[in-house]
TILUMLO-649197 format. One record per residue (C-alpha): residue number from 1; x negated, y, z. Coordinates in nm, 4 decimals, decimal comma, m for minus. Last residue first. Layout:
ATOM:i:u:v:w
ATOM:NUM:X:Y:Z
...
//
This chain:
ATOM:i:u:v:w
ATOM:501:m37,4085:18,7948:26,0027
ATOM:500:m37,4240:18,5876:26,3222
ATOM:499:m37,2076:18,8054:26,5211
ATOM:498:m37,4941:18,9132:26,7379
ATOM:497:m37,6835:19,0115:26,4128
ATOM:496:m37,3975:19,2443:26,2866
ATOM:495:m37,4007:19,4097:26,6471
ATOM:494:m37,7938:19,4788:26,6249
ATOM:493:m37,7577:19,5891:26,2644
ATOM:492:m37,5189:19,8579:26,3841
ATOM:491:m37,7212:19,9522:26,6731
ATOM:490:m38,0426:20,0280:26,4764
ATOM:489:m37,8328:20,2116:26,2137
ATOM:488:m37,7187:20,4393:26,4846
ATOM:487:m38,0795:20,4835:26,6245
ATOM:486:m38,1870:20,5700:26,2496
ATOM:485:m37,9271:20,8428:26,2476
ATOM:484:m37,9963:21,0338:26,5623
ATOM:483:m38,3768:21,0214:26,4518
ATOM:482:m38,3296:21,1386:26,1128
ATOM:481:m38,0939:21,4309:26,2540
ATOM:480:m38,3611:21,5254:26,4924
ATOM:479:m38,6220:21,5293:26,2280
ATOM:478:m38,4036:21,7584:26,0405
ATOM:477:m38,3546:21,9867:26,3208
ATOM:476:m38,7336:22,0124:26,4015
ATOM:475:m38,8186:22,0832:26,0176
ATOM:474:m38,5633:22,3764:26,0501
ATOM:473:m38,1940:22,3626:25,8729
ATOM:472:m38,1344:22,6021:25,6063
ATOM:471:m38,0415:22,3655:25,3281
ATOM:470:m37,9902:22,5647:25,0352
ATOM:469:m37,6588:22,5595:24,7986
ATOM:468:m37,7559:22,7125:24,4566
ATOM:467:m37,4720:22,9222:24,3477
ATOM:466:m37,4329:22,8911:23,9557
ATOM:465:m37,4097:23,2100:23,7706
ATOM:464:m37,7518:23,1698:23,5794
ATOM:463:m37,6257:22,8552:23,4279
ATOM:462:m37,8838:22,6690:23,2365
ATOM:461:m37,7679:22,5419:22,9161
ATOM:460:m38,0506:22,3825:22,7211
ATOM:459:m38,1480:22,6287:22,4046
ATOM:458:m38,5319:22,5468:22,4349
ATOM:457:m38,6188:22,7082:22,0951
ATOM:456:m39,0071:22,8121:22,2036
ATOM:455:m38,8674:22,9689:22,5116
ATOM:454:m38,9539:23,3059:22,3748
ATOM:453:m38,7541:23,2336:22,0805
ATOM:452:m38,4543:23,1651:22,3117
ATOM:451:m38,4951:23,4729:22,4611
ATOM:450:m38,4976:23,6715:22,1484
ATOM:449:m38,1942:23,5023:22,0322
ATOM:448:m38,0090:23,6551:22,3070
ATOM:447:m37,8329:23,4398:22,5662
ATOM:446:m37,4849:23,4763:22,6824
ATOM:445:m37,2856:23,3570:22,9784
ATOM:444:m37,0059:23,1441:23,1105
ATOM:443:m36,9066:22,9123:23,4207
ATOM:442:m36,8884:23,2112:23,6620
ATOM:441:m36,7663:23,4235:23,4031
ATOM:440:m36,8859:23,6228:23,1034
ATOM:439:m36,6561:23,6789:22,7972
ATOM:438:m36,6915:23,5152:22,4497
ATOM:437:m36,4073:23,7392:22,3280
ATOM:436:m36,1948:23,4776:22,1623
ATOM:435:m36,3759:23,2178:22,3703
ATOM:434:m36,2682:23,3248:22,7331
ATOM:433:m35,8895:23,1765:22,7377
ATOM:432:m36,0217:22,8638:22,5524
ATOM:431:m36,2844:22,8199:22,8183
ATOM:430:m36,0616:22,8766:23,1088
ATOM:429:m35,8202:22,6019:22,9955
ATOM:428:m36,0991:22,3417:22,8959
ATOM:427:m36,0672:22,1158:23,2225
ATOM:426:m35,6971:22,0704:23,1341
ATOM:425:m35,7887:21,9394:22,7848
ATOM:424:m35,9231:21,6213:22,9550
ATOM:423:m36,2501:21,4885:23,1147
ATOM:422:m36,2051:21,1346:23,2446
ATOM:421:m36,0903:21,0564:23,5839
ATOM:420:m36,0441:20,6767:23,6187
ATOM:419:m36,3485:20,6075:23,4354
ATOM:418:m36,5432:20,8873:23,6191
ATOM:417:m36,6116:21,2378:23,5558
ATOM:416:m36,7224:21,4738:23,8403
ATOM:415:m36,7498:21,8129:23,6938
ATOM:414:m37,0705:21,9940:23,7638
ATOM:413:m37,1512:22,0137:23,3835
ATOM:412:m36,8723:22,2062:23,2754
ATOM:411:m37,0701:22,5214:23,1704
ATOM:410:m36,9583:22,7362:22,8722
ATOM:409:m37,2729:22,9157:22,6667
ATOM:408:m37,2555:23,2009:22,4026
ATOM:407:m37,5435:23,2013:22,2068
ATOM:406:m37,6847:23,5341:22,0590
ATOM:405:m37,8072:23,6584:21,7434
ATOM:404:m37,7592:23,3427:21,5379
ATOM:403:m37,8578:23,4011:21,1624
ATOM:402:m37,5807:23,4031:20,8919
ATOM:401:m37,4786:23,1690:20,6389
ATOM:400:m37,3400:22,8614:20,8191
ATOM:399:m37,1111:22,8858:21,1184
ATOM:398:m37,1700:22,7090:21,4544
ATOM:397:m37,0307:22,5147:21,7201
ATOM:396:m37,2355:22,2736:21,9504
ATOM:395:m37,0844:22,0631:22,2025
ATOM:394:m37,3134:21,9246:22,4764
ATOM:393:m37,4154:21,5853:22,5934
ATOM:392:m37,5767:21,4009:22,8973
ATOM:391:m37,5825:21,0555:22,7659
ATOM:390:m37,3959:20,7789:22,9851
ATOM:389:m37,2426:20,5468:22,7090
ATOM:388:m36,9955:20,2740:22,7335
ATOM:387:m36,7107:20,4287:22,5594
ATOM:386:m36,5309:20,4893:22,9238
ATOM:385:m36,8776:20,6574:23,0363
ATOM:384:m36,8642:20,9241:22,7651
ATOM:383:m36,8191:21,2100:22,9586
ATOM:382:m37,0278:21,0880:23,2436
ATOM:381:m37,3164:21,3589:23,2394
ATOM:380:m37,0608:21,6813:23,2402
ATOM:379:m37,0612:21,8644:22,9273
ATOM:378:m37,2392:22,1746:22,8541
ATOM:377:m37,0510:22,3875:22,5937
ATOM:376:m37,2667:22,5918:22,3403
ATOM:375:m37,1204:22,8395:22,1202
ATOM:374:m37,2076:23,1010:21,8521
ATOM:373:m37,4590:22,8984:21,6769
ATOM:372:m37,4759:23,1589:21,3552
ATOM:371:m37,6355:22,9482:21,0882
ATOM:370:m37,9572:22,9523:20,8740
ATOM:369:m38,2132:23,0780:21,0997
ATOM:368:m38,0671:22,9289:21,4134
ATOM:367:m38,0069:22,5783:21,2651
ATOM:366:m38,3546:22,6055:21,0996
ATOM:365:m38,5105:22,6980:21,4211
ATOM:364:m38,3427:22,4238:21,5939
ATOM:363:m38,4770:22,1840:21,3276
ATOM:362:m38,8258:22,3148:21,3501
ATOM:361:m38,8370:22,2733:21,7427
ATOM:360:m38,7050:21,9053:21,7182
ATOM:359:m38,9527:21,8435:21,4250
ATOM:358:m39,2553:21,9774:21,6260
ATOM:357:m39,2060:21,7548:21,9489
ATOM:356:m39,2982:21,9139:22,2733
ATOM:355:m38,9917:22,1441:22,2591
ATOM:354:m38,7141:21,9231:22,3945
ATOM:353:m38,4571:22,1105:22,5744
ATOM:352:m38,1522:22,1109:22,3276
ATOM:351:m38,2270:21,7719:22,1382
ATOM:350:m38,2671:21,5990:22,4784
ATOM:349:m37,9243:21,7128:22,5828
ATOM:348:m37,7431:21,4881:22,3279
ATOM:347:m37,5489:21,6845:22,0645
ATOM:346:m37,1865:21,6499:21,9631
ATOM:345:m37,0998:21,8624:21,6707
ATOM:344:m36,8522:22,1083:21,5630
ATOM:343:m36,9366:22,2828:21,2428
ATOM:342:m36,8035:22,5588:21,0293
ATOM:341:m36,8509:22,6543:20,6617
ATOM:340:m36,9001:23,0280:20,5695
ATOM:339:m37,1898:22,9096:20,3542
ATOM:338:m37,0766:22,5465:20,2605
ATOM:337:m37,2276:22,2956:20,4967
ATOM:336:m37,3892:21,9874:20,3874
ATOM:335:m37,7627:22,1053:20,4585
ATOM:334:m37,6807:22,2061:20,8215
ATOM:333:m37,5155:21,8486:20,8661
ATOM:332:m37,8191:21,6703:20,7212
ATOM:331:m38,0520:21,8599:20,9448
ATOM:330:m37,8246:21,7586:21,2567
ATOM:329:m37,8269:21,4095:21,1367
ATOM:328:m38,2027:21,3955:21,1233
ATOM:327:m38,2327:21,5284:21,4839
ATOM:326:m37,9796:21,2610:21,5961
ATOM:325:m38,1685:20,9883:21,4492
ATOM:324:m38,4935:21,0728:21,6325
ATOM:323:m38,7714:20,9180:21,4031
ATOM:322:m38,9001:21,2401:21,3107
ATOM:321:m38,9946:21,4458:21,0027
ATOM:320:m38,8618:21,7833:20,9430
ATOM:319:m38,8069:21,8548:20,5639
ATOM:318:m38,5733:21,5532:20,5219
ATOM:317:m38,5127:21,2756:20,2862
ATOM:316:m38,8488:21,1155:20,3160
ATOM:315:m38,7475:21,0473:20,7172
ATOM:314:m38,4765:20,7890:20,6271
ATOM:313:m38,7287:20,5530:20,4328
ATOM:312:m38,9918:20,6286:20,7016
ATOM:311:m38,8074:20,4709:20,9754
ATOM:310:m38,5288:20,5760:21,1875
ATOM:309:m38,5088:20,5420:21,5531
ATOM:308:m38,1606:20,5756:21,7351
ATOM:307:m38,1369:20,7406:22,0519
ATOM:306:m37,7983:20,9229:21,9985
ATOM:305:m37,5537:20,8391:21,7006
ATOM:304:m37,3880:21,1489:21,5374
ATOM:303:m37,0556:21,2872:21,6852
ATOM:302:m36,9008:21,4846:21,4140
ATOM:301:m36,6806:21,7502:21,2843
ATOM:300:m36,7948:21,9285:20,9696
ATOM:299:m36,5718:22,1859:20,7949
ATOM:298:m36,5896:22,3463:20,4708
ATOM:297:m36,7935:22,1072:20,2828
ATOM:296:m37,0896:22,0856:20,0263
ATOM:295:m37,1436:21,8543:19,7479
ATOM:294:m36,7754:21,7920:19,7031
ATOM:293:m36,6515:21,4175:19,7056
ATOM:292:m36,5300:21,2750:19,3662
ATOM:291:m36,7238:20,9763:19,4000
ATOM:290:m36,6464:20,8955:19,7682
ATOM:289:m36,4086:20,6223:19,7271
ATOM:288:m36,6547:20,4604:19,4754
ATOM:287:m36,9341:20,4503:19,7080
ATOM:286:m37,0107:20,1068:19,8227
ATOM:285:m37,3202:19,9741:19,9912
ATOM:284:m37,5398:20,2791:19,9410
ATOM:283:m37,8741:20,3271:20,0884
ATOM:282:m37,9090:20,7141:20,1165
ATOM:281:m38,1781:20,6634:20,3747
ATOM:280:m37,9849:20,9055:20,6492
ATOM:279:m37,6353:20,8423:20,5619
ATOM:278:m37,6727:20,4692:20,5456
ATOM:277:m37,3886:20,3048:20,3528
ATOM:276:m36,9942:20,2803:20,3045
ATOM:275:m36,8726:20,6181:20,1682
ATOM:274:m36,5249:20,7132:20,2942
ATOM:273:m36,3067:20,9200:20,0774
ATOM:272:m35,9512:20,8397:20,2596
ATOM:271:m35,6973:20,8625:19,9795
ATOM:270:m35,3465:20,8052:20,1292
ATOM:269:m35,4180:20,9697:20,4657
ATOM:268:m35,0898:20,8479:20,6523
ATOM:267:m35,2329:20,8044:20,9658
ATOM:266:m35,2297:20,4393:20,9319
ATOM:265:m35,4127:20,5005:20,5957
ATOM:264:m35,6886:20,6569:20,8055
ATOM:263:m35,6992:20,3577:21,0582
ATOM:262:m35,7371:20,1287:20,7809
ATOM:261:m36,0282:20,3020:20,6041
ATOM:260:m36,2041:20,3504:20,9491
ATOM:259:m36,1597:19,9805:21,0063
ATOM:258:m36,3029:19,8493:20,6960
ATOM:257:m36,6235:20,0401:20,7783
ATOM:256:m36,6520:19,9553:21,1444
ATOM:255:m36,7807:19,5881:21,0862
ATOM:254:m37,0159:19,6660:20,8007
ATOM:253:m37,1865:19,9560:21,0060
ATOM:252:m37,2839:20,2535:20,7903
ATOM:251:m37,0125:20,5043:20,7791
ATOM:250:m36,9611:20,8030:20,5846
ATOM:249:m36,6850:21,0464:20,5751
ATOM:248:m36,4550:21,2565:20,3711
ATOM:247:m36,1001:21,4128:20,4357
ATOM:246:m35,9242:21,6663:20,2341
ATOM:245:m35,8130:21,6021:19,8805
ATOM:244:m35,5641:21,3068:19,8899
ATOM:243:m35,3373:21,3181:20,1942
ATOM:242:m35,3916:21,6732:20,2998
ATOM:241:m35,3730:21,8183:19,9362
ATOM:240:m35,0746:21,5985:19,8704
ATOM:239:m34,8887:21,7389:20,2012
ATOM:238:m35,0023:22,1037:20,1107
ATOM:237:m34,8653:22,0496:19,7472
ATOM:236:m34,5117:21,9598:19,8926
ATOM:235:m34,5215:22,2927:20,0821
ATOM:234:m34,5314:22,4435:20,4244
ATOM:233:m34,7783:22,1920:20,6099
ATOM:232:m34,9411:22,3773:20,9158
ATOM:231:m34,8516:22,1031:21,1604
ATOM:230:m35,0289:21,8601:20,9112
ATOM:229:m35,3519:22,0256:21,0085
ATOM:228:m35,3856:21,9071:21,3638
ATOM:227:m35,2687:21,5535:21,2880
ATOM:226:m35,5089:21,5152:20,9912
ATOM:225:m35,8017:21,6548:21,2042
ATOM:224:m35,7172:21,3770:21,4550
ATOM:223:m35,7643:21,1347:21,1953
ATOM:222:m36,0902:21,2748:21,0437
ATOM:221:m36,2333:21,3137:21,4029
ATOM:220:m36,1436:20,9594:21,4975
ATOM:219:m36,2498:20,7821:21,1915
ATOM:218:m36,3485:20,4376:21,3351
ATOM:217:m36,7146:20,5509:21,3075
ATOM:216:m36,7354:20,8760:21,1059
ATOM:215:m37,1163:20,9130:21,0862
ATOM:214:m37,1142:21,1739:20,8047
ATOM:213:m36,7904:21,3443:20,9220
ATOM:212:m36,6252:21,5903:20,6717
ATOM:211:m36,3291:21,8046:20,6365
ATOM:210:m36,2581:21,9980:20,3300
ATOM:209:m36,0470:22,3032:20,3348
ATOM:208:m35,7291:22,3521:20,1457
ATOM:207:m35,5130:22,3405:20,4573
ATOM:206:m35,7066:22,4966:20,7494
ATOM:205:m35,9474:22,3402:20,9845
ATOM:204:m35,9286:22,5132:21,3593
ATOM:203:m36,3005:22,4711:21,4725
ATOM:202:m36,2002:22,5606:21,8289
ATOM:201:m35,8863:22,3181:21,8079
ATOM:200:m36,0876:22,0634:21,6317
ATOM:199:m36,3651:22,0426:21,8903
ATOM:198:m36,1185:22,0192:22,2018
ATOM:197:m35,9160:21,7541:22,0262
ATOM:196:m36,2416:21,5444:21,9764
ATOM:195:m36,3231:21,5978:22,3310
ATOM:194:m35,9882:21,4640:22,4379
ATOM:193:m36,0004:21,1646:22,1799
ATOM:192:m36,3162:21,0394:22,3708
ATOM:191:m36,5917:20,9714:22,1084
ATOM:190:m36,6608:20,5951:22,0429
ATOM:189:m37,0217:20,5082:22,0141
ATOM:188:m37,0300:20,1683:21,8857
ATOM:187:m37,1951:19,8826:22,0549
ATOM:186:m36,8905:19,6346:21,9878
ATOM:185:m36,8750:19,4226:22,2776
ATOM:184:m37,2029:19,4140:22,4629
ATOM:183:m37,2206:19,8185:22,4719
ATOM:182:m36,8752:19,7808:22,6330
ATOM:181:m36,5743:20,0117:22,5704
ATOM:180:m36,6278:20,0135:22,1998
ATOM:179:m36,3597:19,7317:22,1006
ATOM:178:m36,1434:19,8789:22,3635
ATOM:177:m36,1486:20,2232:22,2251
ATOM:176:m36,0444:20,0893:21,8880
ATOM:175:m35,7468:19,9182:22,0569
ATOM:174:m35,6355:20,2310:22,1892
ATOM:173:m35,6727:20,3971:21,8416
ATOM:172:m35,4266:20,1124:21,7138
ATOM:171:m35,1562:20,2565:21,9696
ATOM:170:m35,2241:20,6099:21,8379
ATOM:169:m35,1651:20,4846:21,4779
ATOM:168:m34,8431:20,3134:21,6070
ATOM:167:m34,7096:20,6117:21,7554
ATOM:166:m34,7981:20,7866:21,4189
ATOM:165:m34,5740:20,5276:21,2372
ATOM:164:m34,3571:20,8042:21,0608
ATOM:163:m34,2142:20,9580:21,3616
ATOM:162:m33,8829:20,8208:21,3480
ATOM:161:m33,9534:20,5203:21,5946
ATOM:160:m34,0820:20,1687:21,6030
ATOM:159:m33,8140:19,9440:21,4767
ATOM:158:m33,6698:20,1026:21,1830
ATOM:157:m34,0173:20,2618:21,0730
ATOM:156:m34,1414:19,8862:21,0765
ATOM:155:m34,3561:19,6864:21,3329
ATOM:154:m34,1482:19,3905:21,3566
ATOM:153:m34,3665:19,2125:21,0588
ATOM:152:m34,6439:19,2394:21,3022
ATOM:151:m34,4507:19,0023:21,5581
ATOM:150:m34,3926:18,7469:21,2796
ATOM:149:m34,7314:18,7563:21,1435
ATOM:148:m34,8550:18,6783:21,5095
ATOM:147:m34,6228:18,3792:21,5546
ATOM:146:m34,7260:18,2628:21,1853
ATOM:145:m35,1005:18,2670:21,2731
ATOM:144:m35,0567:18,0718:21,6082
ATOM:143:m34,8511:17,8156:21,4317
ATOM:142:m35,1031:17,7913:21,1624
ATOM:141:m35,3812:17,7364:21,3965
ATOM:140:m35,7463:17,8692:21,4744
ATOM:139:m35,7054:18,2367:21,3797
ATOM:138:m36,0314:18,3378:21,2581
ATOM:137:m35,8951:18,4306:20,9200
ATOM:136:m36,1319:18,3935:20,6178
ATOM:135:m36,3942:18,5907:20,4564
ATOM:134:m36,3283:18,9371:20,5791
ATOM:133:m36,5980:19,1810:20,5831
ATOM:132:m36,5144:19,3771:20,2618
ATOM:131:m36,1326:19,3229:20,3222
ATOM:130:m36,0465:19,7185:20,3969
ATOM:129:m36,2898:19,7610:20,1031
ATOM:128:m36,0488:19,5575:19,8675
ATOM:127:m35,7365:19,7436:19,9795
ATOM:126:m35,9321:20,0978:19,9487
ATOM:125:m36,0104:19,9838:19,6056
ATOM:124:m35,6531:19,9148:19,5248
ATOM:123:m35,5642:20,2387:19,6547
ATOM:122:m35,7972:20,4353:19,4287
ATOM:121:m35,6731:20,2733:19,1105
ATOM:120:m35,8150:19,9556:18,9693
ATOM:119:m35,8398:20,0189:18,5797
ATOM:118:m36,0074:19,6794:18,5001
ATOM:117:m35,9948:19,4788:18,8511
ATOM:116:m36,3087:19,4951:19,0142
ATOM:115:m36,1379:19,6952:19,3306
ATOM:114:m35,8967:19,3727:19,3539
ATOM:113:m36,1715:19,1486:19,4608
ATOM:112:m36,1461:19,1408:19,8128
ATOM:111:m35,7551:19,1284:19,7902
ATOM:110:m35,7856:18,8258:19,5578
ATOM:109:m36,0486:18,6439:19,7700
ATOM:108:m35,8179:18,6937:20,0819
ATOM:107:m35,5088:18,5668:19,9289
ATOM:106:m35,6242:18,2695:19,7543
ATOM:105:m35,8614:18,0363:19,9472
ATOM:104:m35,8377:18,1706:20,3080
ATOM:103:m35,4415:18,2666:20,3147
ATOM:102:m35,3375:18,0155:20,0500
ATOM:101:m35,5346:17,7276:20,2609
ATOM:100:m35,3875:17,8452:20,5803
ATOM:99:m35,0298:17,8051:20,4403
ATOM:98:m35,0891:17,4655:20,2536
ATOM:97:m35,2359:17,2926:20,5878
ATOM:96:m34,9209:17,1035:20,6462
ATOM:95:m34,8215:16,9998:20,2837
ATOM:94:m34,5564:17,2130:20,1189
ATOM:93:m34,2321:17,3407:20,2706
ATOM:92:m34,4173:17,6149:20,4554
ATOM:91:m34,6001:17,7209:20,1596
ATOM:90:m34,2779:17,7729:19,9442
ATOM:89:m34,1172:17,9441:20,2351
ATOM:88:m34,4049:18,1821:20,2717
ATOM:87:m34,3891:18,2478:19,9083
ATOM:86:m34,0535:18,3425:19,9034
ATOM:85:m34,0734:18,5886:20,2153
ATOM:84:m33,8044:18,5354:20,4737
ATOM:83:m34,0506:18,5328:20,7652
ATOM:82:m34,2637:18,8280:20,6132
ATOM:81:m34,6446:18,6928:20,5658
ATOM:80:m34,6395:18,5486:20,1889
ATOM:79:m34,3998:18,7704:19,9874
ATOM:78:m34,3027:19,0619:20,1754
ATOM:77:m34,6825:19,1387:20,2711
ATOM:76:m34,7467:19,1385:19,8802
ATOM:75:m34,9767:18,8945:19,7455
ATOM:74:m34,7226:18,6724:19,5669
ATOM:73:m34,6167:18,8670:19,3874
ATOM:72:m34,7932:19,2060:19,2933
ATOM:71:m34,9899:19,4481:19,4702
ATOM:70:m35,0866:19,7949:19,4168
ATOM:69:m34,7167:19,8963:19,3236
ATOM:68:m34,6379:20,0568:18,9991
ATOM:67:m34,3705:20,3165:18,9909
ATOM:66:m34,1781:20,4465:18,7069
ATOM:65:m33,9918:20,7685:18,7376
ATOM:64:m33,5956:20,8154:18,7606
ATOM:63:m33,6176:21,0318:19,0655
ATOM:62:m33,4020:20,7829:19,2747
ATOM:61:m33,6213:20,5026:19,1166
ATOM:60:m33,9474:20,6664:19,2396
ATOM:59:m33,8096:20,7272:19,5941
ATOM:58:m33,7180:20,3635:19,6236
ATOM:57:m34,0547:20,2581:19,4991
ATOM:56:m34,2408:20,5043:19,7462
ATOM:55:m34,0430:20,3460:20,0299
ATOM:54:m34,1132:20,0229:19,9343
ATOM:53:m34,4856:20,0963:19,8854
ATOM:52:m34,5061:20,2247:20,2383
ATOM:51:m34,3444:19,9172:20,4043
ATOM:50:m34,5842:19,7025:20,2087
ATOM:49:m34,9074:19,9309:20,3061
ATOM:48:m34,7726:19,9190:20,6933
ATOM:47:m34,7782:19,5448:20,6773
ATOM:46:m35,1101:19,4945:20,4772
ATOM:45:m35,3010:19,7521:20,7095
ATOM:44:m35,1571:19,5816:21,0303
ATOM:43:m35,2740:19,2265:20,8990
ATOM:42:m35,6300:19,4046:20,8047
ATOM:41:m35,6871:19,5602:21,1493
ATOM:40:m35,5556:19,2832:21,3369
ATOM:39:m35,8426:19,0857:21,2301
ATOM:38:m36,0966:19,3605:21,2898
ATOM:37:m35,9519:19,3994:21,6287
ATOM:36:m35,9539:19,0455:21,7345
ATOM:35:m36,3177:18,9634:21,7110
ATOM:34:m36,5001:19,2793:21,8627
ATOM:33:m36,1825:19,2846:22,1054
ATOM:32:m36,3030:18,9756:22,2366
ATOM:31:m36,1480:18,6135:22,2295
ATOM:30:m36,0437:18,5555:21,8649
ATOM:29:m35,9857:18,1754:21,8823
ATOM:28:m35,6288:18,1548:21,9124
ATOM:27:m35,5712:18,2302:22,2828
ATOM:26:m35,6964:18,5689:22,2009
ATOM:25:m35,5168:18,6264:21,8859
ATOM:24:m35,2090:18,5485:22,0837
ATOM:23:m35,3101:18,8016:22,3492
ATOM:22:m35,3484:19,0508:22,0812
ATOM:21:m35,0014:19,0170:21,9664
ATOM:20:m34,8769:19,0675:22,3116
ATOM:19:m35,1028:19,3668:22,3618
ATOM:18:m34,9467:19,5241:22,0431
ATOM:17:m34,5930:19,4926:22,1987
ATOM:16:m34,7233:19,6609:22,5369
ATOM:15:m34,8620:19,9495:22,3497
ATOM:14:m34,5286:19,9706:22,1456
ATOM:13:m34,3375:19,9850:22,4749
ATOM:12:m34,5818:20,2287:22,6461
ATOM:11:m34,6140:20,4680:22,3434
ATOM:10:m34,2297:20,5027:22,3436
ATOM:9:m33,9361:20,3990:22,1294
ATOM:8:m34,0142:20,0427:22,0181
ATOM:7:m33,6651:19,9426:21,9251
ATOM:6:m33,5304:19,6040:21,9846
ATOM:5:m33,3367:19,4524:21,6945
ATOM:4:m33,5701:19,1702:21,6588
ATOM:3:m33,4476:18,9716:21,3268
ATOM:2:m33,4413:18,5982:21,4194
ATOM:1:m33,7472:18,4213:21,3080
//
């Protein structure tokens, strides 16, 4: 393939380029995003890993120190996938099915088993786990696969732009949103990136603090926290801390777990400490990437699953028994925070107002006794409409180690959110102005702990400043309006009947 010298200098051009790769995948047997995103994930991961290790090898050589790459010939991208690769040329000169046989029979099994190699390092374990759900390529023909590999090979620092692949990582996250856009196509609950950025801005994690997400999905909170925190980097040690000792998460879904690893590596997090298993039951699928994780964390940012029902195997791990997934997650979050640790969490409205189930009340009492719940933001009903869910949600912000005296509320529930008009940072401009002093306004107010206890820990946002528009028409006026509208409807129906409709 001839070298493509076209630079992908804008998010739009890069998105279009990645879409062209996905189009080849769609016509090659990977029809929906649920199929082509995991396939693209491992290919993009190997491409970026290869480029990163080439750069690291050059830096080591310049410094006169040794460097051991994670992969050896013929398993590096440059060997089998790049158009000029020695192994690729050898396979293409052989039998017609030799290339596909190498991918499915040698490459993928080798990479899956790399973590079991004696002395396997963290990066090799990550590589294996990215392939944990890959048995073989789903691309139907060698020619299509080669076309895809050639296009991915052009995604290099030279061709993308000078921002160390961050544009690529954002384009990739767009694909992840596609994967979760419909409940029938992925079933995952993806948090809108604007909401994530708001939560991170409020909590403001600092370099040296650990950041944890116990239900991390594709890694949105962790990746965006990295982007936020790298602006604070001052030394080489700061960079090392961010890349290797900062980000921790847990993910249950077999399909999503490899994707979060690849997503974080694309964001230049060299050591993503992600535990694969069920956070609530403690059932572990693979935990070695998490083995050095601290017992308690400085910052927790998360959007736990809503509406799930857990069995007794999960409930036994918690003081307050319930089948409600989100309530168990809230207990886990409180117990996982250090004293002085801060949390931003998305919580569905039901948890806030339900007082008819003992575990709901007990968990909220625990939250308010052990933490200072200093802010609740009431979000519009359809914030998650683009992610395939319509739950009414709230943002809770709290600090562990001191009880709540009062909660400051901010109300955005009246804003009309649609797929074409999502909630954005612009809607939070007044919120950020008022937040430092927790000031009152038409959208904000305070409620004391005494009032909350009197309501048996119903902490739902009820805006006392909202003006209720009352219908002042008399019964006679209402009847007249109804009769007039009824006559108009009858005339319209008659006209339609006369036209034969």
